[in-house]
KEKE-3310 file (N, C-alpha, C; in steps of 0.2 Angstrom, whole numbers, plus 5000, padded with zeros to 4 digits):
npx = (5006:5019:5021:5036:5042:5060:5071:5089:5103:5115:5129:5125:5114:5124:5131:5120:5117:5130:5129:5119:5121:5134:5127:5116:5103:5088:5084:5075:5074:5088:5089:5081:5086:5099:5090:5086:5099:5103:5093:5097:5109:5107:5095:5109:5115:5106:5104:5115:5111:5104:5106:5114:5124:5127:5124:5138:5151:5165:5164:5170:5172:5164:5154:5163:5158:5158:5141:5127:5118:5108:5115:5123:5132:5132:5141:5154:5156:5158:5170:5179:5181:5188:5198:5206:5207:5202)
npy = (5853:5863:5868:5871:5879:5880:5890:5885:5889:5885:5881:5879:5869:5857:5856:5852:5842:5833:5829:5825:5812:5807:5807:5797:5802:5812:5825:5833:5829:5835:5846:5851:5851:5855:5868:5866:5870:5883:5887:5884:5892:5904:5907:5904:5919:5926:5930:5939:5950:5969:5970:5958:5955:5970:5963:5953:5959:5967:5976:5981:5984:5994:6011:6022:6033:6052:6057:6054:6054:6065:6076:6078:6091:6100:6091:6092:6107:6106:6093:6103:6114:6107:6103:6114:6122:6132)
npz = (5787:5777:5761:5750:5737:5736:5726:5722:5720:5706:5714:5728:5725:5724:5734:5740:5736:5737:5751:5754:5747:5754:5766:5768:5766:5762:5752:5756:5771:5777:5774:5783:5795:5790:5795:5807:5813:5812:5816:5828:5831:5828:5842:5848:5846:5847:5862:5868:5872:5874:5888:5895:5892:5899:5909:5911:5910:5922:5933:5943:5958:5964:5970:5971:5971:5973:5975:5974:5957:5953:5961:5957:5950:5962:5969:5960:5961:5976:5976:5966:5974:5984:5978:5974:5989:5989)
capx = (5012:5018:5025:5038:5046:5063:5077:5097:5111:5121:5133:5120:5113:5129:5133:5116:5117:5135:5128:5112:5124:5137:5122:5113:5098:5083:5083:5071:5079:5095:5087:5076:5092:5100:5086:5089:5104:5102:5088:5102:5114:5103:5094:5112:5117:5102:5104:5118:5106:5110:5107:5115:5133:5131:5127:5144:5154:5167:5164:5175:5169:5156:5156:5168:5154:5154:5137:5123:5122:5105:5118:5131:5129:5135:5148:5157:5156:5164:5175:5185:5184:5193:5204:5211:5209:5194)
capy = (5855:5868:5864:5878:5881:5885:5888:5885:5892:5881:5878:5876:5864:5854:5855:5849:5832:5829:5829:5818:5809:5805:5805:5794:5809:5815:5834:5836:5829:5839:5855:5853:5850:5863:5872:5868:5870:5887:5892:5886:5899:5911:5910:5905:5923:5931:5930:5944:5954:5972:5968:5951:5959:5971:5957:5950:5963:5966:5984:5980:5984:6000:6013:6025:6041:6056:6060:6053:6057:6068:6080:6078:6099:6103:6088:6094:6112:6103:6094:6108:6118:6103:6101:6121:6127:6135)
capz = (5785:5771:5754:5748:5732:5735:5721:5723:5714:5706:5721:5731:5720:5721:5741:5745:5732:5740:5760:5752:5744:5760:5775:5768:5768:5755:5750:5760:5779:5775:5771:5790:5797:5791:5796:5813:5816:5811:5822:5837:5830:5827:5845:5853:5845:5851:5868:5869:5871:5879:5893:5895:5889:5904:5916:5911:5910:5926:5932:5948:5961:5963:5977:5974:5967:5980:5977:5969:5951:5953:5963:5953:5950:5970:5968:5958:5964:5981:5971:5964:5979:5987:5976:5972:5993:5990)
cpx = (5012:5020:5028:5043:5053:5071:5084:5101:5114:5124:5130:5121:5118:5132:5127:5115:5126:5131:5122:5119:5129:5135:5118:5104:5096:5087:5078:5072:5086:5095:5085:5083:5098:5096:5089:5098:5106:5100:5092:5107:5111:5099:5102:5113:5110:5102:5110:5110:5111:5111:5111:5122:5133:5132:5131:5147:5156:5168:5168:5171:5165:5162:5158:5164:5156:5149:5132:5121:5116:5110:5124:5134:5135:5143:5153:5159:5164:5169:5184:5186:5189:5198:5208:5209:5204:5188)
cpy = (5858:5864:5871:5873:5884:5886:5890:5886:5886:5876:5878:5868:5858:5853:5851:5843:5830:5829:5823:5811:5805:5804:5800:5798:5812:5824:5836:5834:5832:5846:5855:5851:5853:5870:5871:5867:5878:5892:5890:5888:5902:5914:5909:5914:5930:5934:5937:5950:5963:5972:5962:5953:5964:5967:5954:5953:5964:5974:5987:5980:5990:6006:6020:6031:6042:6059:6057:6055:6063:6073:6080:6086:6102:6098:6089:6098:6110:6102:6096:6110:6112:6104:6109:6124:6132:6136)
cpz = (5778:5767:5751:5744:5734:5729:5722:5716:5714:5713:5726:5732:5724:5728:5745:5740:5736:5750:5757:5750:5753:5766:5773:5763:5764:5758:5759:5769:5779:5775:5781:5794:5797:5795:5802:5817:5816:5816:5827:5835:5832:5837:5851:5852:5850:5857:5871:5865:5875:5887:5899:5893:5896:5909:5914:5912:5919:5925:5937:5953:5964:5970:5979:5971:5976:5980:5968:5963:5949:5958:5961:5952:5956:5969:5967:5960:5970:5978:5968:5971:5983:5985:5974:5980:5992:5994)
residu = (MET:GLY:THR:ARG:THR:VAL:ARG:LEU:ASP:ASP:LYS:SER:GLU:GLU:ILE:LEU:GLU:GLU:ILE:CYS:GLY:THR:THR:GLY:LEU:SER:ALA:SER:ALA:ALA:LEU:LYS:ARG:GLY:LEU:LEU:ALA:LEU:ARG:LYS:GLU:VAL:ARG:ARG:GLN:ALA:ILE:ASP:ARG:PRO:TYR:GLU:ILE:TYR:GLU:ARG:LEU:ASP:LEU:GLY:PRO:GLY:GLY:TYR:ALA:SER:ALA:PRO:SER:THR:LYS:ALA:LYS:SER:ALA:ALA:LYS:ARG:ALA:ILE:ARG:LEU:LYS:HIS:GLY:ARG)
# end
């Protein structure tokens, strides 16, 4: 178990005293619960990594591409020819 020295500004000290007075927790126990709550929130937010966001997107049915991306140049030429009748 580690020992930490923490400096609190006046506002934070008042909040900590209020929490301790209301709940009956010691300052140490109140700070531990605060750290646990913050960790839970941080972990919940950390889930939103790029792939998880992409996975939740509704991109529709797809399957409407006229060619694979490796043949995009020739597919664009073909699409232009079909559109303009040349």
